[in-house]
VOPAGU-2260 file (C-alpha; in pm, 1 decimal, decimal comma):
REM VOPAGU-2260
SITE   aa  ch    i         X         Y         Z
SITE  MET   A    0       0,0       0,0       0,0
SITE  ALA   A    1     139,2     338,6    -100,4
SITE  SER   A    2     141,4     634,6     141,5
SITE  GLU   A    3      26,2     986,0      58,5
SITE  LEU   A    4     100,9    1315,1     228,5
SITE  ARG   A    5    -151,2    1589,9     156,2
SITE  VAL   A    6    -124,5    1942,9     294,7
SITE  ASP   A    7    -273,6    2279,3     206,8
SITE  LYS   A    8      64,2    2450,4     238,9
SITE  ILE   A    9     400,0    2422,1     407,2
SITE  ILE   A   10     548,3    2717,8     593,6
SITE  PRO   A   11     927,3    2717,3     638,1
SITE  THR   A   12    1067,9    2719,0     994,1
SITE  THR   A   13    1195,0    3072,7     924,5
SITE  GLY   A   14     834,1    3187,3     876,3
SITE  ALA   A   15     631,0    3290,6     577,6
SITE  PRO   A   16     811,9    3505,8     322,7
SITE  THR   A   17     734,0    3877,9     303,2
SITE  GLY   A   18     381,6    3915,0     171,1
SITE  GLY   A   19     318,0    3551,3     260,7
SITE  GLY   A   20      52,7    3601,4     525,2
SITE  GLY   A   21     230,9    3628,2     859,9
SITE  GLY   A   22     370,9    3302,8     989,8
SITE  ILE   A   23     491,0    3261,3    1347,2
SITE  VAL   A   24     870,0    3253,9    1332,2
SITE  GLN   A   25     952,9    3210,2    1702,3
SITE  VAL   A   26     801,9    3239,7    2049,7
SITE  LYS   A   27     979,8    3356,1    2367,8
SITE  SER   A   28     811,9    3366,6    2706,5
SITE  THR   A   29     886,0    3440,9    3069,8
SITE  THR   A   30     663,7    3335,8    3357,8
SITE  PHE   A   31     716,4    3526,5    3682,4
SITE  THR   A   32     607,1    3317,0    3981,1
SITE  ASP   A   33     765,2    3512,6    4266,5
SITE  ASN   A   34     563,6    3724,6    4507,7
SITE  ALA   A   35     690,1    4080,6    4496,4
SITE  SER   A   36     624,9    4422,9    4643,7
SITE  TYR   A   37     751,5    4755,1    4510,6
SITE  ALA   A   38     754,4    5081,9    4707,2
SITE  ILE   A   39     699,2    5343,0    4435,9
SITE  SER   A   40     727,8    5716,1    4482,9
SITE  GLY   A   41     533,0    5968,8    4278,4
SITE  MET   A   42     467,1    5823,8    3930,4
SITE  THR   A   43     815,4    5679,1    3889,0
SITE  TRP   A   44     828,3    5389,4    3643,3
SITE  THR   A   45     971,4    5079,5    3814,9
SITE  GLU   A   46    1065,2    4752,0    3645,3
SITE  VAL   A   47     896,6    4429,8    3758,8
SITE  THR   A   48    1216,1    4234,1    3818,7
SITE  GLY   A   49    1191,9    3890,2    3661,8
SITE  LEU   A   50     928,9    3983,1    3402,9
SITE  THR   A   51    1164,5    4054,0    3112,2
SITE  THR   A   52    1188,8    3867,6    2781,0
SITE  ASN   A   53    1446,5    3895,2    2502,1
SITE  ILE   A   54    1390,1    3814,1    2136,9
SITE  THR   A   55    1616,4    3849,1    1833,5
SITE  PRO   A   56    1396,4    3896,0    1524,9
SITE  ARG   A   57    1508,9    3697,3    1221,5
SITE  PHE   A   58    1372,0    3959,9     983,0
SITE  SER   A   59    1375,9    4339,8    1009,2
SITE  THR   A   60    1024,6    4341,2     861,1
SITE  SER   A   61     882,0    4117,6    1135,9
SITE  LYS   A   62     628,3    4230,4    1392,9
SITE  ILE   A   63     654,8    4127,0    1757,7
SITE  LEU   A   64     325,2    4037,9    1924,6
SITE  CYS   A   65     365,3    4112,6    2297,2
SITE  MET   A   66     115,2    3947,3    2531,6
SITE  VAL   A   67     110,8    4045,6    2900,6
SITE  THR   A   68     -76,6    3893,5    3194,0
SITE  ILE   A   69      -3,5    4021,8    3545,1
SITE  GLY   A   70    -181,5    4029,1    3882,8
SITE  ALA   A   71    -140,8    4337,8    4101,8
SITE  ILE   A   72    -288,1    4537,5    4389,0
SITE  GLU   A   73    -176,8    4859,6    4557,9
SITE  SER   A   74    -137,4    4901,7    4933,5
SITE  ASN   A   75    -443,2    4863,5    5155,4
SITE  GLY   A   76    -704,0    5132,8    5189,0
SITE  HIS   A   77    -547,2    5397,2    4967,7
SITE  ASN   A   78    -766,6    5339,7    4661,7
SITE  GLN   A   79    -507,3    5507,4    4443,2
SITE  ARG   A   80    -453,6    5472,4    4071,8
SITE  PHE   A   81    -168,0    5268,0    3930,9
SITE  GLY   A   82     -54,4    5177,0    3583,7
SITE  MET   A   83     157,9    4942,3    3378,6
SITE  ALA   A   84     358,0    4987,8    3061,3
SITE  LEU   A   85     537,1    4764,0    2814,6
SITE  ARG   A   86     892,1    4882,3    2754,7
SITE  ARG   A   87    1122,1    4794,3    2465,1
SITE  GLY   A   88    1478,1    4899,4    2540,0
SITE  SER   A   89    1440,0    5226,2    2729,7
SITE  THR   A   90    1107,1    5340,5    2579,8
SITE  ASN   A   91     750,9    5258,5    2685,1
SITE  ILE   A   92     567,0    5144,0    2371,2
SITE  GLY   A   93     204,5    5117,3    2269,9
SITE  VAL   A   94     104,3    5368,4    2536,2
SITE  ASN   A   95    -159,3    5640,8    2520,9
SITE  ASN   A   96     -72,7    5961,3    2335,6
SITE  ALA   A   97     -93,9    6202,6    2630,7
SITE  SER   A   98     -61,4    6513,8    2416,2
SITE  GLY   A   99    -335,0    6685,6    2617,8
SITE  GLY   A  100    -125,6    6765,4    2923,4
SITE  SER   A  101      90,4    6597,2    3181,9
SITE  HIS   A  102     -96,4    6266,5    3195,1
SITE  THR   A  103      98,0    5949,7    3263,7
SITE  ARG   A  104     110,7    5738,8    2946,7
SITE  ALA   A  105      38,2    5369,4    3011,8
SITE  ASN   A  106     -83,2    5049,8    2843,3
SITE  TRP   A  107    -311,3    4962,4    3135,7
SITE  ALA   A  108    -434,6    5143,8    3447,8
SITE  ALA   A  109    -664,3    5076,5    3744,3
SITE  CYS   A  110    -785,1    5222,5    4070,2
SITE  GLY   A  111    -703,0    4989,7    4359,4
SITE  ARG   A  112    -967,1    4893,9    4613,2
SITE  ASN   A  113    -759,4    4665,4    4827,9
SITE  THR   A  114    -925,0    4451,5    5091,8
SITE  GLY   A  115    -590,0    4309,3    5199,9
SITE  ASN   A  116    -647,1    3949,0    5094,0
SITE  ILE   A  117    -746,4    3976,2    4727,4
SITE  ILE   A  118    -551,0    4038,3    4408,4
SITE  ASN   A  119    -834,3    4235,8    4253,2
SITE  ASN   A  120    -664,0    4380,1    3946,1
SITE  TRP   A  121    -565,1    4140,7    3672,3
SITE  ALA   A  122    -401,1    4314,2    3377,1
SITE  CYS   A  123    -406,3    4152,8    3036,1
SITE  PHE   A  124    -295,1    4353,5    2737,4
SITE  ASN   A  125    -138,5    4299,0    2396,1
SITE  HIS   A  126      69,9    4515,4    2168,6
SITE  LEU   A  127     191,1    4451,0    1811,7
SITE  ASP   A  128     535,2    4610,5    1789,5
SITE  SER   A  129     750,7    4689,2    1485,2
SITE  PRO   A  130    1112,9    4706,7    1605,9
SITE  ALA   A  131    1245,8    4715,3    1242,9
SITE  SER   A  132    1564,2    4538,1    1351,5
SITE  THR   A  133    1738,8    4201,6    1360,4
SITE  SER   A  134    1921,7    4294,4    1680,8
SITE  GLN   A  135    1816,7    4150,0    2016,8
SITE  GLN   A  136    1516,8    4332,5    2163,0
SITE  THR   A  137    1447,1    4341,8    2537,4
SITE  TYR   A  138    1087,4    4381,1    2653,6
SITE  ARG   A  139     997,3    4439,7    3018,7
SITE  ILE   A  140     697,8    4533,5    3229,9
SITE  MET   A  141     704,8    4867,7    3412,0
SITE  ILE   A  142     470,5    4973,9    3695,4
SITE  THR   A  143     390,1    5301,5    3868,1
SITE  THR   A  144     148,1    5441,9    4128,5
SITE  GLU   A  145     -29,9    5774,8    4161,2
SITE  GLY   A  146     148,6    5868,0    4484,1
SITE  SER   A  147     399,1    5703,4    4714,4
SITE  TYR   A  148     247,1    5360,5    4766,7
SITE  THR   A  149     339,8    4994,8    4754,8
SITE  LEU   A  150     232,5    4782,3    4460,5
SITE  TYR   A  151     210,4    4406,0    4511,5
SITE  ILE   A  152     265,1    4162,5    4223,5
SITE  ASN   A  153     134,7    3802,1    4223,6
SITE  ARG   A  154      11,4    3831,7    4583,3
SITE  SER   A  155    -228,3    4017,7    4806,5
SITE  GLU   A  156    -105,5    4283,2    5049,8
SITE  SER   A  157    -155,6    4078,9    5365,5
SITE  ASP   A  158     -38,2    3757,0    5195,8
SITE  ALA   A  159    -178,1    3565,4    5494,0
SITE  SER   A  160     -94,0    3199,2    5528,1
SITE  SER   A  161    -452,4    3089,6    5479,4
SITE  SER   A  162    -610,7    2865,0    5220,0
SITE  SER   A  163    -846,9    3152,6    5134,7
SITE  VAL   A  164    -561,2    3370,4    5007,1
SITE  PHE   A  165    -456,0    3321,6    4647,1
SITE  ARG   A  166    -124,6    3379,5    4474,6
SITE  CYS   A  167     -88,6    3400,0    4100,4
SITE  ALA   A  168     176,0    3397,6    3827,3
SITE  SER   A  169     240,7    3662,7    3563,6
SITE  SER   A  170     379,1    3623,6    3213,1
SITE  LEU   A  171     525,0    3811,4    2918,7
SITE  THR   A  172     512,0    3626,8    2585,0
SITE  LEU   A  173     666,1    3749,3    2258,9
SITE  MET   A  174     585,0    3606,4    1916,5
SITE  GLU   A  175     778,1    3705,7    1605,2
SITE  ILE   A  176     530,8    3731,3    1318,2
SITE  SER   A  177     674,5    3747,7     966,1
SITE  ALA   A  178     538,3    4031,5     751,9
């Protein structure tokens, strides 16, 4: 009996050629499972240590799809605003165009209503970046608060040792998409 192999199309491991419909060339991901707290003073952008991913695009025409999932809460009772930004190199990317004043430009923002035992802000956001380079690109998650407060990542503020308190994991995934 003879064998047959039938496919609609075959995409090379280096991705679809330019104009070929956008194949996934490579995927890089970091999962941050530590419990962290960051004392932030007055809208200063602070890096979430451990939530950084590097990717070296194979083509200068490629896009990088950045997918972020992170759990956070600000310190108890303050009900202050906080935000997150995706940073490539030293620049926050895909953020709001705050041309109307001195607003803080972010990818995601919330107002904390901390009860002490709940991670009640779960940020999920995506950005399609065009680095136009074949050099290594470093993407990281930055956080800030409205005033001088503590922001907790992957844990609640009280972080009590009780079965009713949850901890979570955060991730940053990068996918190179050929143009």
